N, C-alpha and C positions, 0 to 999 in steps of 0.2 A: 735336679742331682736326678747321677749315674746310677743308674743298680747296675751291679755285674754280678754275675752268673750262676752269673757263673756264678789255747787256756791255762793245797790246801799247809819223887821230888819230897819226896816231903819230907824232909830229918824226925830220929824220931826225939821224943824226951819227953821232961817227968810232964809237961803242962802240952794245951791241948798248942795243935801250932800252930803258924800265921795264917791268915785264907791267902792262899794264890790267886794272883790273876791266869783272870783264863790260859789253853790256851791260845796259840797264835793256831790257825786255822791256817795245813802244810798249804809250800806257795811250792806251785807243780813247775821246775826249772827249762825251758828250753836249754839244750850244750851246746845243742849250734850242730851245726855240722863234725863231721872229721877234721880234720888239722888237709891232709889231702882231700880235702874232698872238690868234686870241679865245677865253677863256678853257676847259681842258684840258676844261673840264665839257659846254661849247659846241661845241667839235671832236672828232664821234663820229670821227674817222678815225682823229685823231691818238687819242683817245683807246684806242680799238683798240689801236695801234701800239707806244702803250710799254706795254697790256695785255699784251702777245704781252709783247713784252721782258722786263717783271719773271716773266712763269712761263717762257721763255724764260734768263733769269738764274736764277730760280732752281733749276733744272735745274742746268745749269753749277756754283754752289755747292750742290748737296748730294750729287754729280759730287765735286766741289772734297771731297771733306766722308771721302772713302770708307762707314764706320764711324761717327768722331767723334765723338759730340754738341753736345760745346764747339764745335768748331769748326763744328759746321752754324748754333750760334746764333747765335758772332761772322757769320755771314755774313751770316743772318737780318737783326741786328739794319743788318748793310749797308745790305742789301736795302733795308731800312723804310724809310734814311733819304732814299738815295737814291728811290724812290718812291712816300712817299706822300703825293704830289698825285697820283699815278694811284689811290690806297685813297679823297682822299676824292670824282676825283671823278665815280666811280664811286658811294655815298653817293647824291652829291647829286644825282645823272642818275637815279639809283633814287628817293632820297625824294622829285625831282616829276613823276614819278610814265611818264618816258618806258623805261620799260626794254623794251617795244618798242625805238625806233628802239637804246638797245644794242645787244636783237640783234642787228638788221640790220648796225650795219654792226661787230659782233663775226661778224661768219655772214662774210666771205671769207677766212676765217680761220677759221675749224672744227677743217680738216684737223689745220690745224700746235698750235693751239690743247689738244687730243687727245693728239696726239703728245706736248706736252710735259707733261701730261696722266698719264698713261702714266709717263712718263719717274717724274716724283715718286709715284707711291705706288710704282713696282713702283725702284724707287732702296735701298740698306740701310742709308742711315741714316733711312730712313722707316722699314723694317722694326725698324731697332735702336734707335732715337726715340723712339722714337712711343706713349708711356707714361711719358717723360720731361722733365716739370709742364718745366724749363726752355725743352725741342727745343716745347710742344703752346706755350708763352702765345708763343713769338716769332715761330715759324711763322701762330700766334691774330694779332699784333698789324702782322705785314706785312703784314696781307690782311683785319683789322680799318680800320672809318672810327673818328681819334684820338677 
């Protein structure tokens, strides 16, 4: 398994109101970049931010999975779809020989990346599932370019 160090009504009447279902949690959606934004591999500060968001979402996914390998695999597959642009852009930057530029863009976030990497390595799901082929494959698919 490779680890790169590299995310939320009631009407009034004369009788008691009917029971209301619990409110759905608020969901924060990434609106994405502006229409005129440069491609992600050409916008290294944005790539660094998206990469950090991916790692923080991995930490959250692993924490939510506890020690459940199947749940972790499902969450990793969800993240793979959400962050495919990040893995593709990272691969393109490296293929273009711009690793030094990428490293410089990531540097301001190094403490946050280190914290995320440490949380991943220490997570109960990694301890339990690291040898599970489905878990390893899902983790690799998230981080490997297509």
